[in-house]
FIBA-749119 format. One record per atom (N, C-alpha, C): residue number from 0; residue in one letter; atom name; x, y, z. Coordinates in Angstrom, 3 decimals. Atoms other than C-alpha are relative to their C-alpha. Layout:
BEGIN
<r seq="NUM" type="a" atom="CA" x="X" y="Y" z="Z"/>
...
***
This chain:
BEGIN
<r seq="0" type="m" atom="N" x="1.160" y="0.851" z="-0.211"/>
<r seq="0" type="m" atom="CA" x="-3.888" y="-5.965" z="-15.609"/>
<r seq="0" type="m" atom="C" x="0.302" y="-1.403" z="-0.554"/>
<r seq="1" type="q" atom="N" x="-0.180" y="1.356" z="0.458"/>
<r seq="1" type="q" atom="CA" x="-3.999" y="-9.727" z="-16.002"/>
<r seq="1" type="q" atom="C" x="-0.776" y="-0.208" z="-1.289"/>
<r seq="2" type="t" atom="N" x="0.681" y="0.277" z="1.247"/>
<r seq="2" type="t" atom="CA" x="-4.866" y="-10.981" z="-19.425"/>
<r seq="2" type="t" atom="C" x="-0.900" y="-1.211" z="0.119"/>
<r seq="3" type="q" atom="N" x="0.801" y="1.195" z="-0.188"/>
<r seq="3" type="q" atom="CA" x="-6.293" y="-14.259" z="-18.136"/>
<r seq="3" type="q" atom="C" x="-0.504" y="-0.031" z="1.436"/>
<r seq="4" type="k" atom="N" x="0.592" y="0.020" z="-1.331"/>
<r seq="4" type="k" atom="CA" x="-8.677" y="-14.480" z="-15.196"/>
<r seq="4" type="k" atom="C" x="0.351" y="-1.309" z="0.691"/>
<r seq="5" type="q" atom="N" x="-0.333" y="1.213" z="-0.720"/>
<r seq="5" type="q" atom="CA" x="-7.414" y="-16.904" z="-12.576"/>
<r seq="5" type="q" atom="C" x="-1.199" y="-0.513" z="0.779"/>
<r seq="6" type="r" atom="N" x="1.083" y="0.641" z="-0.731"/>
<r seq="6" type="r" atom="CA" x="-9.743" y="-19.359" z="-10.892"/>
<r seq="6" type="r" atom="C" x="0.190" y="0.262" z="1.482"/>
<r seq="7" type="t" atom="N" x="-0.071" y="-0.296" z="-1.424"/>
<r seq="7" type="t" atom="CA" x="-10.554" y="-18.367" z="-7.321"/>
<r seq="7" type="t" atom="C" x="-1.204" y="-0.593" z="0.731"/>
<r seq="8" type="i" atom="N" x="1.069" y="0.487" z="-0.856"/>
<r seq="8" type="i" atom="CA" x="-12.655" y="-19.634" z="-4.427"/>
<r seq="8" type="i" atom="C" x="-0.241" y="1.043" z="1.078"/>
<r seq="9" type="f" atom="N" x="0.360" y="-0.989" z="-1.016"/>
<r seq="9" type="f" atom="CA" x="-14.514" y="-17.153" z="-2.206"/>
<r seq="9" type="f" atom="C" x="0.216" y="-0.609" z="1.379"/>
<r seq="10" type="v" atom="N" x="-0.285" y="0.475" z="-1.348"/>
<r seq="10" type="v" atom="CA" x="-13.367" y="-17.480" z="1.418"/>
<r seq="10" type="v" atom="C" x="-0.810" y="0.770" z="1.038"/>
<r seq="11" type="e" atom="N" x="0.707" y="-0.813" z="-0.990"/>
<r seq="11" type="e" atom="CA" x="-14.853" y="-14.569" z="3.378"/>
<r seq="11" type="e" atom="C" x="-0.123" y="1.432" z="-0.486"/>
<r seq="12" type="g" atom="N" x="0.163" y="-1.414" z="0.319"/>
<r seq="12" type="g" atom="CA" x="-15.967" y="-10.946" z="3.264"/>
<r seq="12" type="g" atom="C" x="-1.340" y="0.290" z="-0.646"/>
<r seq="13" type="d" atom="N" x="1.222" y="-0.485" z="0.635"/>
<r seq="13" type="d" atom="CA" x="-18.572" y="-9.100" z="1.209"/>
<r seq="13" type="d" atom="C" x="-0.276" y="-0.790" z="-1.276"/>
<r seq="14" type="e" atom="N" x="0.329" y="0.824" z="1.159"/>
<r seq="14" type="e" atom="CA" x="-20.220" y="-11.556" z="-1.189"/>
<r seq="14" type="e" atom="C" x="-0.397" y="0.826" z="-1.213"/>
<r seq="15" type="g" atom="N" x="0.351" y="-0.876" z="1.109"/>
<r seq="15" type="g" atom="CA" x="-21.346" y="-8.596" z="-3.296"/>
<r seq="15" type="g" atom="C" x="1.176" y="0.319" z="-0.908"/>
<r seq="16" type="l" atom="N" x="-1.190" y="-0.276" z="0.812"/>
<r seq="16" type="l" atom="CA" x="-17.768" y="-8.256" z="-4.542"/>
<r seq="16" type="l" atom="C" x="0.466" y="-1.210" z="-0.805"/>
<r seq="17" type="v" atom="N" x="-0.424" y="1.214" z="0.694"/>
<r seq="17" type="v" atom="CA" x="-17.542" y="-11.814" z="-5.876"/>
<r seq="17" type="v" atom="C" x="0.036" y="0.214" z="-1.509"/>
<r seq="18" type="d" atom="N" x="0.084" y="-0.196" z="1.451"/>
<r seq="18" type="d" atom="CA" x="-18.622" y="-10.786" z="-9.388"/>
<r seq="18" type="d" atom="C" x="0.466" y="1.384" z="-0.451"/>
<r seq="19" type="a" atom="N" x="-0.474" y="-1.345" z="0.363"/>
<r seq="19" type="a" atom="CA" x="-17.172" y="-7.259" z="-9.277"/>
<r seq="19" type="a" atom="C" x="1.220" y="-0.103" z="-0.909"/>
<r seq="20" type="e" atom="N" x="-1.123" y="-0.031" z="0.937"/>
<r seq="20" type="e" atom="CA" x="-14.774" y="-6.461" z="-12.088"/>
<r seq="20" type="e" atom="C" x="1.055" y="0.969" z="0.531"/>
<r seq="21" type="p" atom="N" x="-1.038" y="-0.894" z="-0.520"/>
<r seq="21" type="p" atom="CA" x="-11.466" y="-5.094" z="-10.775"/>
<r seq="21" type="p" atom="C" x="0.396" y="1.072" z="-1.023"/>
<r seq="22" type="t" atom="N" x="-0.459" y="-1.098" z="0.854"/>
<r seq="22" type="t" atom="CA" x="-10.371" y="-1.723" z="-12.140"/>
<r seq="22" type="t" atom="C" x="1.511" y="0.154" z="0.057"/>
<r seq="23" type="d" atom="N" x="-1.455" y="-0.066" z="-0.146"/>
<r seq="23" type="d" atom="CA" x="-6.770" y="-2.160" z="-10.943"/>
<r seq="23" type="d" atom="C" x="0.462" y="-1.195" z="0.828"/>
<r seq="24" type="e" atom="N" x="-0.585" y="1.116" z="-0.731"/>
<r seq="24" type="e" atom="CA" x="-4.418" y="-4.698" z="-9.386"/>
<r seq="24" type="e" atom="C" x="1.265" y="0.435" z="0.716"/>
<r seq="25" type="l" atom="N" x="-1.238" y="-0.218" z="-0.740"/>
<r seq="25" type="l" atom="CA" x="-1.588" y="-4.777" z="-6.866"/>
<r seq="25" type="l" atom="C" x="0.497" y="-1.365" z="0.439"/>
<r seq="26" type="d" atom="N" x="-0.589" y="1.270" z="-0.408"/>
<r seq="26" type="d" atom="CA" x="0.750" y="-7.722" z="-6.304"/>
<r seq="26" type="d" atom="C" x="1.021" y="0.277" z="1.104"/>
<r seq="27" type="v" atom="N" x="-0.914" y="-0.187" z="-1.130"/>
<r seq="27" type="v" atom="CA" x="2.385" y="-7.750" z="-2.862"/>
<r seq="27" type="v" atom="C" x="0.664" y="-1.324" z="0.380"/>
<r seq="28" type="s" atom="N" x="-0.630" y="1.297" z="-0.246"/>
<r seq="28" type="s" atom="CA" x="3.677" y="-11.320" z="-3.148"/>
<r seq="28" type="s" atom="C" x="1.472" y="0.197" z="0.320"/>
<r seq="29" type="g" atom="N" x="-1.404" y="-0.077" z="-0.391"/>
<r seq="29" type="g" atom="CA" x="7.024" y="-11.821" z="-1.471"/>
<r seq="29" type="g" atom="C" x="0.286" y="1.038" z="1.069"/>
<r seq="30" type="l" atom="N" x="-0.189" y="-1.010" z="-1.047"/>
<r seq="30" type="l" atom="CA" x="6.554" y="-8.869" z="0.881"/>
<r seq="30" type="l" atom="C" x="-0.482" y="-0.551" z="1.332"/>
<r seq="31" type="v" atom="N" x="0.414" y="0.436" z="-1.338"/>
<r seq="31" type="v" atom="CA" x="6.354" y="-9.501" z="4.617"/>
<r seq="31" type="v" atom="C" x="-0.546" y="1.198" z="0.761"/>
<r seq="32" type="c" atom="N" x="0.614" y="-1.059" z="-0.811"/>
<r seq="32" type="c" atom="CA" x="4.354" y="-7.537" z="7.180"/>
<r seq="32" type="c" atom="C" x="1.069" y="0.878" z="0.632"/>
<r seq="33" type="p" atom="N" x="1.254" y="-0.693" z="0.280"/>
<r seq="33" type="p" atom="CA" x="3.909" y="-4.677" z="7.500"/>
<r seq="33" type="p" atom="C" x="-0.109" y="0.538" z="-1.425"/>
<r seq="34" type="y" atom="N" x="-0.046" y="-0.621" z="1.327"/>
<r seq="34" type="y" atom="CA" x="4.792" y="-3.851" z="3.871"/>
<r seq="34" type="y" atom="C" x="-1.196" y="-0.298" z="-0.908"/>
<r seq="35" type="p" atom="N" x="1.201" y="0.188" z="0.828"/>
<r seq="35" type="p" atom="CA" x="1.818" y="-5.543" z="2.128"/>
<r seq="35" type="p" atom="C" x="-1.130" y="0.955" z="0.396"/>
<r seq="36" type="g" atom="N" x="1.033" y="-0.927" z="-0.469"/>
<r seq="36" type="g" atom="CA" x="-0.513" y="-3.446" z="4.275"/>
<r seq="36" type="g" atom="C" x="0.280" y="1.425" z="-0.416"/>
<r seq="37" type="f" atom="N" x="-0.377" y="-1.352" z="0.416"/>
<r seq="37" type="f" atom="CA" x="1.408" y="-0.239" z="3.572"/>
<r seq="37" type="f" atom="C" x="-0.316" y="0.207" z="-1.479"/>
<r seq="38" type="e" atom="N" x="0.221" y="-0.119" z="1.446"/>
<r seq="38" type="e" atom="CA" x="1.269" y="-0.872" z="-0.180"/>
<r seq="38" type="e" atom="C" x="-1.487" y="-0.024" z="-0.340"/>
<r seq="39" type="a" atom="N" x="1.442" y="0.089" z="0.254"/>
<r seq="39" type="a" atom="CA" x="-2.419" y="-1.845" z="-0.093"/>
<r seq="39" type="a" atom="C" x="-0.698" y="1.308" z="0.347"/>
<r seq="40" type="v" atom="N" x="0.617" y="-1.269" z="-0.408"/>
<r seq="40" type="v" atom="CA" x="-3.404" y="1.301" z="1.814"/>
<r seq="40" type="v" atom="C" x="0.375" y="1.106" z="-0.975"/>
<r seq="41" type="r" atom="N" x="-0.456" y="-1.019" z="0.953"/>
<r seq="41" type="r" atom="CA" x="-1.323" y="3.480" z="-0.510"/>
<r seq="41" type="r" atom="C" x="-0.779" y="-0.096" z="-1.315"/>
<r seq="42" type="k" atom="N" x="0.696" y="0.212" z="1.273"/>
<r seq="42" type="k" atom="CA" x="-2.966" y="1.948" z="-3.591"/>
<r seq="42" type="k" atom="C" x="-1.478" y="0.383" z="0.095"/>
<r seq="43" type="i" atom="N" x="1.434" y="-0.270" z="-0.121"/>
<r seq="43" type="i" atom="CA" x="-6.552" y="2.148" z="-2.334"/>
<r seq="43" type="i" atom="C" x="-0.267" y="1.467" z="0.309"/>
<r seq="44" type="e" atom="N" x="0.179" y="-1.423" z="-0.305"/>
<r seq="44" type="e" atom="CA" x="-6.153" y="5.674" z="-0.937"/>
<r seq="44" type="e" atom="C" x="0.177" y="0.862" z="-1.252"/>
<r seq="45" type="a" atom="N" x="-0.242" y="-0.756" z="1.236"/>
<r seq="45" type="a" atom="CA" x="-4.870" y="6.859" z="-4.337"/>
<r seq="45" type="a" atom="C" x="-1.089" y="-0.230" z="-1.051"/>
<r seq="46" type="a" atom="N" x="1.036" y="0.343" z="0.976"/>
<r seq="46" type="a" atom="CA" x="-7.786" y="5.245" z="-6.184"/>
<r seq="46" type="a" atom="C" x="-1.212" y="0.912" z="0.143"/>
<r seq="47" type="q" atom="N" x="1.232" y="-0.777" z="-0.026"/>
<r seq="47" type="q" atom="CA" x="-11.000" y="6.992" z="-7.092"/>
<r seq="47" type="q" atom="C" x="-1.078" y="-0.767" z="0.757"/>
<r seq="48" type="r" atom="N" x="1.126" y="0.611" z="-0.700"/>
<r seq="48" type="r" atom="CA" x="-14.149" y="6.352" z="-5.099"/>
<r seq="48" type="r" atom="C" x="-0.724" y="-0.969" z="-0.930"/>
<r seq="49" type="g" atom="N" x="0.666" y="1.022" z="0.795"/>
<r seq="49" type="g" atom="CA" x="-15.853" y="3.178" z="-6.316"/>
<r seq="49" type="g" atom="C" x="0.946" y="-0.974" z="-0.688"/>
<r seq="50" type="a" atom="N" x="-0.985" y="0.886" z="0.625"/>
<r seq="50" type="a" atom="CA" x="-12.624" y="1.628" z="-7.624"/>
<r seq="50" type="a" atom="C" x="0.006" y="-1.357" z="0.695"/>
<r seq="51" type="v" atom="N" x="-0.121" y="1.364" z="-0.520"/>
<r seq="51" type="v" atom="CA" x="-12.260" y="-2.139" z="-7.192"/>
<r seq="51" type="v" atom="C" x="1.413" y="-0.475" z="-0.320"/>
<r seq="52" type="i" atom="N" x="-1.404" y="0.377" z="0.170"/>
<r seq="52" type="i" atom="CA" x="-8.690" y="-3.326" z="-6.650"/>
<r seq="52" type="i" atom="C" x="0.219" y="-1.413" z="0.518"/>
<r seq="53" type="d" atom="N" x="-0.388" y="1.342" z="-0.413"/>
<r seq="53" type="d" atom="CA" x="-7.456" y="-6.917" z="-6.544"/>
<r seq="53" type="d" atom="C" x="1.434" y="0.047" z="0.513"/>
<r seq="54" type="i" atom="N" x="-1.315" y="0.033" z="-0.625"/>
<r seq="54" type="i" atom="CA" x="-4.530" y="-7.288" z="-4.159"/>
<r seq="54" type="i" atom="C" x="0.398" y="-1.470" z="0.142"/>
<r seq="55" type="t" atom="N" x="-0.453" y="1.384" z="-0.001"/>
<r seq="55" type="t" atom="CA" x="-2.602" y="-10.536" z="-4.671"/>
<r seq="55" type="t" atom="C" x="1.168" y="-0.163" z="0.956"/>
<r seq="56" type="t" atom="N" x="-1.077" y="0.301" z="-0.936"/>
<r seq="56" type="t" atom="CA" x="-0.394" y="-12.086" z="-2.006"/>
<r seq="56" type="t" atom="C" x="0.245" y="-1.505" z="0.017"/>
<r seq="57" type="d" atom="N" x="-0.318" y="1.414" z="-0.145"/>
<r seq="57" type="d" atom="CA" x="1.317" y="-15.396" z="-1.354"/>
<r seq="57" type="d" atom="C" x="-0.006" y="-0.419" z="1.476"/>
<r seq="58" type="m" atom="N" x="0.025" y="0.283" z="-1.437"/>
<r seq="58" type="m" atom="CA" x="0.736" y="-15.226" z="2.412"/>
<r seq="58" type="m" atom="C" x="-1.446" y="0.024" z="0.513"/>
<r seq="59" type="e" atom="N" x="1.371" y="0.101" z="-0.488"/>
<r seq="59" type="e" atom="CA" x="-2.531" y="-16.421" z="3.961"/>
<r seq="59" type="e" atom="C" x="-0.304" y="1.033" z="1.086"/>
<r seq="60" type="n" atom="N" x="0.284" y="-0.948" z="-1.087"/>
<r seq="60" type="n" atom="CA" x="-2.182" y="-14.231" z="7.068"/>
<r seq="60" type="n" atom="C" x="-0.152" y="1.433" z="-0.505"/>
<r seq="61" type="v" atom="N" x="0.153" y="-1.331" z="0.597"/>
<r seq="61" type="v" atom="CA" x="-1.803" y="-11.121" z="4.913"/>
<r seq="61" type="v" atom="C" x="-1.397" y="0.124" z="-0.612"/>
<r seq="62" type="a" atom="N" x="1.294" y="-0.023" z="0.682"/>
<r seq="62" type="a" atom="CA" x="-4.936" y="-12.029" z="2.921"/>
<r seq="62" type="a" atom="C" x="-1.183" y="-0.098" z="0.958"/>
<r seq="63" type="r" atom="N" x="1.143" y="0.255" z="-0.882"/>
<r seq="63" type="r" atom="CA" x="-7.096" y="-13.116" z="5.849"/>
<r seq="63" type="r" atom="C" x="0.000" y="0.846" z="1.262"/>
<r seq="64" type="e" atom="N" x="-0.067" y="-0.805" z="-1.213"/>
<r seq="64" type="e" atom="CA" x="-5.904" y="-10.806" z="8.622"/>
<r seq="64" type="e" atom="C" x="0.454" y="1.435" z="-0.263"/>
<r seq="65" type="s" atom="N" x="-0.602" y="-1.341" z="0.093"/>
<r seq="65" type="s" atom="CA" x="-3.622" y="-7.867" z="7.832"/>
<r seq="65" type="s" atom="C" x="-0.786" y="0.962" z="-0.892"/>
<r seq="66" type="i" atom="N" x="0.672" y="-0.902" z="0.931"/>
<r seq="66" type="i" atom="CA" x="-5.259" y="-6.378" z="4.747"/>
<r seq="66" type="i" atom="C" x="-1.476" y="0.177" z="0.367"/>
<r seq="67" type="p" atom="N" x="1.401" y="-0.215" z="-0.401"/>
<r seq="67" type="p" atom="CA" x="-8.882" y="-7.048" z="5.850"/>
<r seq="67" type="p" atom="C" x="-0.158" y="0.937" z="1.196"/>
<r seq="68" type="v" atom="N" x="0.097" y="-0.899" z="-1.164"/>
<r seq="68" type="v" atom="CA" x="-8.277" y="-5.320" z="9.200"/>
<r seq="68" type="v" atom="C" x="0.193" y="1.445" z="-0.431"/>
<r seq="69" type="l" atom="N" x="-0.259" y="-1.369" z="0.477"/>
<r seq="69" type="l" atom="CA" x="-6.834" y="-2.256" z="7.465"/>
<r seq="69" type="l" atom="C" x="-1.173" y="0.540" z="-0.812"/>
<r seq="70" type="m" atom="N" x="1.109" y="-0.448" z="0.836"/>
<r seq="70" type="m" atom="CA" x="-9.693" y="-2.100" z="4.951"/>
<r seq="70" type="m" atom="C" x="-1.270" y="0.202" z="0.833"/>
<r seq="71" type="r" atom="N" x="1.182" y="-0.119" z="-0.871"/>
<r seq="71" type="r" atom="CA" x="-12.396" y="-2.675" z="7.585"/>
<r seq="71" type="r" atom="C" x="0.092" y="1.289" z="0.823"/>
<r seq="72" type="n" atom="N" x="-0.190" y="-1.204" z="-0.802"/>
<r seq="72" type="n" atom="CA" x="-10.929" y="0.119" z="9.739"/>
<r seq="72" type="n" atom="C" x="-0.213" y="1.277" z="-0.806"/>
<r seq="73" type="r" atom="N" x="0.201" y="-1.161" z="0.869"/>
<r seq="73" type="r" atom="CA" x="-11.180" y="2.482" z="6.759"/>
<r seq="73" type="r" atom="C" x="-1.399" y="0.017" z="-0.606"/>
<r seq="74" type="g" atom="N" x="1.375" y="0.043" z="0.494"/>
<r seq="74" type="g" atom="CA" x="-14.757" y="1.456" z="5.967"/>
<r seq="74" type="g" atom="C" x="-0.144" y="-0.497" z="-1.420"/>
<r seq="75" type="f" atom="N" x="0.059" y="0.509" z="1.364"/>
<r seq="75" type="f" atom="CA" x="-13.957" y="-0.246" z="2.651"/>
<r seq="75" type="f" atom="C" x="-0.522" y="-1.432" z="-0.010"/>
<r seq="76" type="k" atom="N" x="0.471" y="1.363" z="0.187"/>
<r seq="76" type="k" atom="CA" x="-15.714" y="-3.375" z="1.425"/>
<r seq="76" type="k" atom="C" x="1.151" y="-0.856" z="-0.517"/>
<r seq="77" type="f" atom="N" x="-1.030" y="0.901" z="0.505"/>
<r seq="77" type="f" atom="CA" x="-13.532" y="-6.412" z="0.774"/>
<r seq="77" type="f" atom="C" x="-0.521" y="-1.428" z="-0.045"/>
<r seq="78" type="a" atom="N" x="0.276" y="1.428" z="0.085"/>
<r seq="78" type="a" atom="CA" x="-13.699" y="-10.073" z="-0.191"/>
<r seq="78" type="a" atom="C" x="1.337" y="-0.709" z="-0.163"/>
<r seq="79" type="v" atom="N" x="-1.237" y="0.768" z="0.057"/>
<r seq="79" type="v" atom="CA" x="-10.977" y="-12.699" z="0.236"/>
<r seq="79" type="v" atom="C" x="-0.244" y="-1.260" z="-0.824"/>
<r seq="80" type="f" atom="N" x="0.066" y="1.171" z="0.871"/>
<r seq="80" type="f" atom="CA" x="-10.359" y="-15.406" z="-2.368"/>
<r seq="80" type="f" atom="C" x="1.299" y="-0.792" z="0.096"/>
<r seq="81" type="r" atom="N" x="-1.170" y="0.876" z="0.071"/>
<r seq="81" type="r" atom="CA" x="-8.010" y="-18.374" z="-2.500"/>
<r seq="81" type="r" atom="C" x="0.106" y="-0.506" z="-1.429"/>
<r seq="82" type="c" atom="N" x="-0.249" y="0.532" z="1.337"/>
<r seq="82" type="c" atom="CA" x="-6.441" y="-19.465" z="-5.767"/>
<r seq="82" type="c" atom="C" x="0.424" y="-1.462" z="0.164"/>
<r seq="83" type="p" atom="N" x="-0.285" y="1.400" z="-0.296"/>
<r seq="83" type="p" atom="CA" x="-6.616" y="-23.282" z="-5.598"/>
<r seq="83" type="p" atom="C" x="1.133" y="-0.615" z="-0.817"/>
<r seq="84" type="d" atom="N" x="-1.044" y="0.548" z="0.861"/>
<r seq="84" type="d" atom="CA" x="-4.096" y="-23.830" z="-8.385"/>
<r seq="84" type="d" atom="C" x="1.383" y="0.529" z="0.336"/>
<r seq="85" type="s" atom="N" x="-1.300" y="-0.570" z="-0.376"/>
<r seq="85" type="s" atom="CA" x="-1.318" y="-21.922" z="-6.601"/>
<r seq="85" type="s" atom="C" x="-0.033" y="0.366" z="1.480"/>
<r seq="86" type="d" atom="N" x="-0.059" y="-0.446" z="-1.397"/>
<r seq="86" type="d" atom="CA" x="-0.232" y="-20.470" z="-3.267"/>
<r seq="86" type="d" atom="C" x="-0.491" y="1.437" z="0.135"/>
<r seq="87" type="r" atom="N" x="0.441" y="-1.393" z="0.021"/>
<r seq="87" type="r" atom="CA" x="-1.888" y="-17.150" z="-4.117"/>
<r seq="87" type="r" atom="C" x="-1.340" y="0.207" z="0.684"/>
<r seq="88" type="w" atom="N" x="1.250" y="-0.474" z="-0.597"/>
<r seq="88" type="w" atom="CA" x="-4.623" y="-15.273" z="-2.291"/>
<r seq="88" type="w" atom="C" x="-0.293" y="1.353" z="-0.626"/>
<r seq="89" type="v" atom="N" x="0.398" y="-1.291" z="0.553"/>
<r seq="89" type="v" atom="CA" x="-6.588" y="-12.292" z="-3.616"/>
<r seq="89" type="v" atom="C" x="-0.976" y="0.664" z="0.980"/>
<r seq="90" type="v" atom="N" x="0.928" y="-0.797" z="-0.777"/>
<r seq="90" type="v" atom="CA" x="-8.206" y="-9.571" z="-1.541"/>
<r seq="90" type="v" atom="C" x="-0.552" y="1.060" z="-0.945"/>
<r seq="91" type="r" atom="N" x="0.655" y="-0.976" z="0.884"/>
<r seq="91" type="r" atom="CA" x="-10.699" y="-7.588" z="-3.635"/>
<r seq="91" type="r" atom="C" x="-0.590" y="1.080" z="0.891"/>
<r seq="92" type="v" atom="N" x="0.409" y="-1.129" z="-0.834"/>
<r seq="92" type="v" atom="CA" x="-11.274" y="-4.137" z="-2.146"/>
<r seq="92" type="v" atom="C" x="-0.743" y="1.013" z="-0.858"/>
<r seq="93" type="q" atom="N" x="0.719" y="-1.080" z="0.664"/>
<r seq="93" type="q" atom="CA" x="-13.823" y="-1.516" z="-3.130"/>
<r seq="93" type="q" atom="C" x="0.093" y="1.245" z="0.858"/>
<r seq="94" type="k" atom="N" x="-0.110" y="-1.274" z="-0.734"/>
<r seq="94" type="k" atom="CA" x="-13.100" y="2.064" z="-2.136"/>
<r seq="94" type="k" atom="C" x="-1.362" y="0.665" z="0.039"/>
<r seq="95" type="s" atom="N" x="1.303" y="-0.653" z="-0.137"/>
<r seq="95" type="s" atom="CA" x="-16.155" y="3.795" z="-0.763"/>
<r seq="95" type="s" atom="C" x="0.186" y="1.485" z="0.241"/>
***
């Protein structure tokens, strides 16, 4: 888990997750499609119901397209954030 909360800007998704506290994290930075999606699905499927996982990536298309499509198809809530101080994006997913 991160020791310092990074500043993020909400971009899209479920606004109810903006203030949700993540219970776990996954960093898929540096991975290219389809591997970020594979890792994200593996992590969320292994989590307990109600878990909130922050998935960090350095690729906008992974954060705004690939992972949201996979989570939406599985019925999970998600919110996408941009980290303005870096090239990072965060997709916060809640397993239902």
